[in-house]
N, C-alpha and C positions, 0 to 999 in steps of 0.2 A: 477346656474351660477358661473363660476370661475372668481374671481376678481384679478386684478393686482395692485400693489402699486407703486405709484410715489411719491417721497419725494421732497419737496422744497429744493433747493440747500443749503440754509442757516441752515437747521436743523442740519446737521453734524457740522458745524463750530460755530453756535451760541447757539442752543438749548441744544444739548446733553452734551456739556462740563459742563453745570451748574447743571446737574442731577447726583445724586450718582449712582454707579454701580448697586446696588441692585434694585433701582427704575427703572433704564433703563431696566433691565430684566423683571420686572413686566409689564412695558409698552409694551415691545416687545411681551410678551406672550399675553397680551390683544389684541394687534393688530392682531396677528396671529390667536388666538382662537375665537375672537368675530368679529372684523371688517372684516376680510377676509371671514368669513363664511356668515355673514348677516349684511352688513353695515346699512341697513335701520332700522332693528329692534334694533340694539345696539346703533346707533348714533342718538342723539336727534337733531332735526332741530333747527337752530338758527334763530333769527328774526331781523328785522330792517335792519341795514347796513350790516349784515352778512347773509341775506336771501340767501338761496341756499347752504349754508355751514351747517355742522353738527358738533357736539362735541361728543367725547367718553370720559366718565369720568373714570379715572384710579386713584383711591385714591384722592390725592390733585392735581393731574395733569389733564390737558385736552389735548386731541388730536383733533385739529381742522382740518376737512377734507371736501372734496367735492366728491360726487359720480357722475361720468359721464360715463354712459354705464357700461362697465365692469372694468373701472378704478376707483381707489380710490386715490385721490390726497391729500396727507397730507401736510397741509400748515404750521402748527405750533404745537410744543409740549412744553407746558409751565405750570408752577404752576398756580393754579386757581386764585390767587390774582393778577396776572399780565396779564392774557390771553387777555382780551378785549382791554386793552390799547396798547398792542404790536402787535396784529394780523393785524391791519389795514395797517401797513407798507408793508406787503407781498401781499396785494390784487392786486396791479398793475403789 
């Protein structure tokens, strides 16, 4: 199955400016090589309040996403120490 990516609008304005250029490239490559090929195998399901979402671990960063049919909706890209406190603001 071929997947399509949809990014939350705030990723460009809020998430990416905080990440260094070399880490951005690593995250981009991980999304293209792992997430787009098989999001279920590479994404770990989240629990409790984030049930239905998955995370892709890329070093110290997490890509929080949801798989819906052939769409992969990327909700947040953030450092692991901040991820769960900040992701809830984007759920609505």
